[in-house]
C-alpha positions as CSV (number, residue, x, y, z in Angstrom):
1,M,74.0,39.4,74.9
2,T,70.4,39.0,75.9
3,G,67.9,36.2,75.5
4,P,68.0,32.6,76.7
5,W,71.2,30.6,76.5
6,Y,70.7,27.0,75.7
7,V,72.8,24.0,74.5
8,Q,71.2,21.7,72.0
9,A,74.2,19.3,71.9
10,A,73.3,18.1,75.3
11,L,70.2,16.4,74.0
12,T,71.6,14.4,71.1
13,S,70.7,10.7,70.9
14,R,72.5,7.8,72.5
15,R,73.4,6.5,69.0
16,G,77.1,7.4,69.0
17,H,76.9,10.9,70.2
18,A,79.2,12.3,73.0
19,S,77.9,13.7,76.3
20,L,77.4,17.3,76.9
21,V,80.4,18.1,79.1
22,C,83.0,15.3,79.1
23,L,84.4,15.6,75.6
24,C,87.9,14.8,76.6
25,G,88.4,11.3,75.1
26,L,86.0,9.7,77.5
27,L,84.6,7.1,75.1
28,A,88.0,5.5,74.3
29,A,87.8,3.2,77.3
30,G,84.2,3.1,78.3
31,L,82.7,5.4,80.9
32,I,85.6,7.7,81.8
33,G,85.1,11.0,83.6
34,C,86.8,14.2,82.7
35,G,89.4,13.6,85.5
36,G,90.5,10.4,83.9
37,E,88.8,7.9,86.3
38,R,86.4,5.2,85.2
39,Q,83.0,6.2,86.5
40,D,82.2,2.5,87.0
41,E,85.3,1.7,89.0
42,N,84.6,-0.4,92.1
43,E,80.8,-0.3,91.5
44,P,79.3,-3.0,93.8
45,E,76.7,-5.4,92.6
46,A,73.8,-4.8,94.9
47,S,70.3,-3.3,95.2
48,Y,69.4,-0.3,97.3
49,E,66.0,1.0,98.4
50,V,65.3,4.4,97.0
51,E,62.2,6.6,97.2
52,V,61.3,9.5,94.9
53,V,60.4,12.1,97.4
54,S,59.2,14.6,94.8
55,A,59.1,15.0,91.0
56,E,57.9,18.3,89.4
57,F,57.7,19.5,85.9
58,P,54.9,21.7,84.4
59,K,52.2,20.1,82.3
60,R,52.0,23.1,80.0
61,H,54.8,25.0,78.3
62,L,55.2,27.9,75.9
63,L,57.7,27.8,73.1
64,G,60.9,29.6,74.1
65,R,59.9,29.8,77.7
66,D,62.2,28.1,80.2
67,A,61.0,25.8,83.0
68,E,62.5,23.6,85.7
69,L,62.4,19.8,86.0
70,E,63.2,18.8,89.5
71,I,63.5,15.3,91.0
72,T,64.4,14.6,94.7
73,V,65.3,11.1,95.8
74,R,66.1,9.6,99.2
75,N,68.2,6.6,100.2
76,D,65.9,4.4,102.3
77,D,68.5,1.7,102.5
78,T,71.0,0.9,105.3
79,E,74.0,1.1,103.0
80,T,75.4,4.0,101.1
81,I,74.4,4.2,97.4
82,P,77.6,4.3,95.3
83,N,76.6,6.9,92.7
84,I,72.9,8.0,92.7
85,A,71.9,8.6,89.1
86,V,68.8,9.7,87.1
87,T,68.2,9.1,83.4
88,V,65.8,11.4,81.6
89,D,64.2,10.5,78.2
90,G,61.9,12.6,76.2
91,F,63.9,15.7,75.7
92,N,64.2,14.5,72.1
93,R,61.6,13.0,69.7
94,R,62.5,10.5,66.9
95,V,61.3,11.6,63.5
96,D,61.0,8.9,60.8
97,N,62.4,10.7,57.8
98,P,65.1,9.0,55.7
99,N,66.4,12.4,54.5
100,L,67.5,13.4,58.0
101,A,71.1,12.7,59.1
102,D,69.9,12.5,62.7
103,P,66.3,11.4,63.2
104,N,66.3,12.7,66.7
105,R,64.9,16.2,67.0
106,P,64.8,18.3,70.2
107,V,61.5,18.9,72.1
108,F,63.3,20.6,75.0
109,V,66.8,21.9,75.1
110,L,68.9,22.6,78.2
111,D,69.0,26.2,79.2
112,G,72.1,27.9,80.5
113,D,73.7,31.0,82.0
114,P,76.3,33.1,80.3
115,R,79.8,32.8,81.7
116,D,83.4,33.7,80.9
117,F,85.9,30.9,80.7
118,G,89.5,32.1,80.3
119,G,88.3,35.4,79.0
120,Y,86.1,33.9,76.3
121,P,82.2,34.0,76.4
122,D,80.7,30.6,77.0
123,V,77.7,29.1,78.7
124,K,77.2,27.1,81.9
125,V,74.4,24.6,81.4
126,A,71.6,24.6,83.9
127,A,71.7,20.9,84.7
128,P,72.6,19.0,87.9
129,A,76.0,20.6,88.8
130,G,78.8,18.1,88.5
131,G,76.5,15.4,87.4
132,A,77.4,15.0,83.7
133,T,78.4,11.5,82.7
134,A,79.5,9.7,79.5
135,L,75.9,8.5,79.1
136,V,73.8,11.0,77.2
137,N,70.7,12.0,79.3
138,T,72.1,10.4,82.4
139,W,73.3,12.5,85.4
140,A,75.0,11.2,88.6
141,L,75.6,13.0,91.8
142,G,77.9,10.7,93.7
143,P,77.4,8.6,96.8
144,L,74.2,8.9,98.8
145,E,74.3,8.0,102.5
146,P,71.4,6.2,104.3
147,G,68.5,8.6,105.0
148,A,70.0,11.4,102.8
149,E,68.3,13.1,100.0
150,R,69.6,14.5,96.7
151,T,67.9,16.8,94.3
152,F,68.4,16.7,90.5
153,R,67.4,20.0,88.8
154,W,67.4,20.9,85.1
155,R,66.3,24.2,83.4
156,V,65.0,23.6,79.9
157,I,63.4,25.5,77.1
158,A,60.5,24.1,75.0
159,V,61.4,24.3,71.3
160,K,58.8,22.0,69.6
161,A,55.0,22.6,69.9
162,G,52.7,19.7,70.5
163,P,52.2,16.9,73.1
164,F,55.2,15.7,75.1
165,K,56.2,12.9,77.4
166,V,59.3,12.9,79.5
167,T,60.2,9.8,81.5
168,Y,62.8,9.3,84.2
169,A,64.5,6.4,86.0
170,V,66.7,6.3,89.1
171,A,69.8,4.0,89.4
172,G,72.4,3.4,92.1
173,G,75.3,3.5,89.6
174,L,76.2,3.8,86.0
175,Q,77.0,0.3,85.0
176,G,73.8,-1.5,86.1
177,K,75.5,-3.4,88.9
178,A,74.3,-1.0,91.7
179,K,70.5,-1.0,91.3
180,A,67.9,1.3,92.8
181,V,64.7,-0.4,93.8
182,G,61.4,1.0,95.0
183,A,58.0,-0.4,96.0
184,G,57.5,-3.8,94.5
185,G,61.2,-4.1,93.6
186,A,61.0,-2.0,90.4
187,A,63.4,0.8,89.6
188,P,62.0,4.1,90.9
189,G,60.8,6.4,88.1
190,G,57.9,8.1,86.5
191,E,56.8,10.3,83.7
192,F,55.5,13.8,82.9
193,A,53.1,14.3,80.1
194,G,51.5,17.5,78.8
195,S,51.6,19.9,75.9
196,I,53.7,22.7,74.4
197,T,51.9,25.6,72.8
198,S,53.1,28.3,70.4
199,R,50.5,30.7,71.7
200,P,52.1,33.9,73.0
201,P,51.8,34.6,76.7
202,A,49.0,36.9,77.9
203,S,51.3,39.5,79.4
204,R,50.2,42.5,81.5
205,I,51.7,45.5,83.2
206,A,51.9,45.4,87.0
207,A,50.6,48.2,89.2
208,D,54.0,49.9,89.2
209,G,53.5,50.6,85.5
210,V,56.9,49.1,84.6
211,T,57.0,45.4,85.5
212,V,55.8,43.0,82.8
213,I,54.0,40.0,84.2
214,N,53.8,36.8,82.1
215,P,51.4,34.4,83.7
216,V,52.1,30.6,83.7
217,P,50.7,29.1,80.5
């Protein structure tokens, strides 16, 4: 099979929808990981100094073209952060239409790569590996030692033309007890704003006469 792989279910709203990966009864007892452990177990109540080292996402996108959203954070505290996490909002857009069963419609969907699982075709989503949680649109990458950095990376495909705004916020855990704080004591975060166009790319053939070059929109 050719063409992009993507998983729209990963971008459903927080209103009662399950997370992308952990669909193994995790909502029965709160935040439960696929291995059966509570993801909020032993989370300390404390604040940790965190800096966003870099945050990159294109301002312009083409429909159907994939792009990377990358956020790197650093632990500037003297203590280990229990479970460094990033919440991303803006992959969906709410549409006020009473005829819709779900008013949330995707602006970006998570891309993925084809894989075989047990001999059956499936897809591995291009999101922070091992970072899926029971909170939709929140990914966590485990403990982060003082001075260490961690990079969160998503590959997404634009599916709705028009302006977009994607926001993100960093946390020290999943239950709000372990807080990440930046300059001024606020939670580290930011936003990306731009536009998605349906205009086809201005492709051209490279000097070898074979390679098709699609410039960045």
